[in-house]
N, C-alpha and C positions, 0 to 999 in steps of 0.2 A: 350219414344218416339219410334214409329215404322215407317215402310215405306209402309206396306201393301203388301209386297212380301212374299209369303209363303215359309218357309225354309224346312218344312217337314210335312208329314202327319203322325201324331202320332196315336197310337192305344190305345183306352180306355180300361184299365184293370178293373176299377171300379169307380163308382160314388155313394157315400154314404154320407148323411148329407151335410157337407160343403166341403168335400174333393174329388178331382178328381185325380185318379191315372192314369198315362200315361206310355206307353212303347214307347221309342223314342231313336234314335241314338244320338240326341243332349244331351250333358251333361252340365246342368247348375250348378250354385252354390246356396247354401241356400240363400233365400231372393231375388234371381234374379226375374226380371219381365219378364213374358212370355205372349204373346198374344195367347189365345186359342179361335179359331173361332172369333177372333177380340177383345175379352175382355181381358184387362190387368189383369193378376193374378200373385200372388206371390208364389214362390217355397217354400214349407214348409217341404219337405222330399226328400231325394235322395235315389234311389234304384239301384240295380246292372244293371237293364235294362231300367231305366227311372227316373221319378220323380213324385211328387204329388204337386198339387197347391190347394190353398184355395179360396173358393167363399164366399163372404160376403152375408148376406141376401138381400142387395140392388142389388147386381149383379144377384143373383138367381131370383129376382123378375123382372129384366129388360131383361135378355137374353133368348134365346130359349134353355132352359135346356134339352128339349127332344132330342136335337141333340148331347148331350154329350154321345155318344155311338159309337161303331165301330171305325170310323176314325174321327179325328179333325185336323184342320189347326193349326200349331204352328209357331210363329215367335219370336225369342228373341229380347229384346229391343236393340236399336242401341247403339253402343259404339263410343266414341270420335274417329274420324278419319275414321269411316265406310263410304263406298260409299253410297250416297243418290240416290235412284233409283225411288221409287214409288211416294208417296206424304206424307206429314206430318200427321201421324196418332197417336192419343193419346191412343187408346185402351179403349175409353169411349163410350160404346154403348148407342145410343140415344133411339132406339126403335127396335121393331121386325117387319119386313115386310113379306109379303106372296107372293110367286111366283104365278102369275095368268096365265102365258102363256110362252111357250118356242117354238120359231119358227126356224126351220132349214133353213138358207138362202144360203146353199151351202158351202161356205167357212167360215161361221161364224154362230152364233146363236143369235137371238134376245130374250132377257129375260126380261119379264115385271114383275115388283114387285110393289105390292100395299102396301101403308103405311098410317099411320095416317095423314090426310091432314094438321095438324098443323106443320108437319116437311117439307112439300113441299117447303116453302120459303127458306129452307136451302139446297135444292137440285137444283143445277144450271145446265142448259144445257151446255154441253162440260166442265163441272166442274168435280171435283173429288168426289168420294164416296167410302166407304169401306163396302163390303158385306161379312160377316163371315170372316173378316180380309183380304180380297183380295182388293187391290187398283184397282179401275176401273174408267172409264170415262163415265159420263152420256150422253146419246145421245138425249133423249127427256124427257120432264117433262109434266105430265098431272095434273088434279085436285087432284087426290089422288094416283098417281102411276108414275113410271118412266120406261124408257127403257134403257137397256144395250146391247152392242154388245160384245159377248164373242167369242174369237178365239178358234180353235180346241185344241191347246195345253193347254189352261186354262181349257177347259172342261175335258181334259184327266188327268191333273195333280192336279186338285183341286176337292173339293166337288161339284162344279157346274155340273159335270157329273152325279151326283146322284140326283140332284134336279128334282122334278116333280111338276105339278100343285098342289098347296096347301102346298108345303114345306115352312117352316118358317125360316127366316134368320135374323142374327144380322146386324143392320145398324148403321154405324157411319157417320154422315154427315160431311161436310167439316168444319174443325176447324175455319178457318177464317170467314166463313159465320156465324157461331154461335157467334163469337166475335162481328162482325159488327152488327148483329141483336140485340145483347144485348146493344151495344152502342147507336143504333138508338132508342131503346125503352126507354133508360134512358135520351134521349134528352128532355129537358123541353121546348125548343123552336123549331119552324119548321126548318127542315134541309135546310142549305144553302151551297153554294159552298165552303165557308171557312171551314165549318164543314167537308165536304167531303174530302178536302185537308188534314185536320188534321187527319182524320181516316186513309187515305191512307198512311200518313207519319208514322203512328204507325206500319203498317205492311209492 
């Protein structure tokens, strides 16, 4: 489990086959879970200046592997007793979105991201979303895209400052929205208020 708060910008040393080697100040242990650009990966090697993680074929098929170069976001998995700050993030990438527009609003930036319309029901206005591992709040949702407002420090301290029109990013929708959608789809009878109360009690 992660929070969506980037702890470090690691440097990619190499990406070959299913192994990504990173240079980082953070020192994990073998087998630790690390979110790299939002994708939960396992540490398979420790080096003097960083570590390596392994990507399964499913992960490579799902995420934007073209971004595994230069700098990447990393966040170690939460430990018991850690302060919870962002939102509950699993590190399970749903899809890849494409930046379509970045507008400078003076003291912030509006970033528009297009995605597969089938994921739009899982993206809620004023709800949470994770983009390349960064926990963010959705401002507006459209038929096949959504708008984020990014403050200057986030543009400076994360990969958002390097995004341009056409940049592809990893997207993890809200975990609770996914669970609720699955429960609703499995309902054999029309949804009633009793069912709504039961689903609410679960979460």
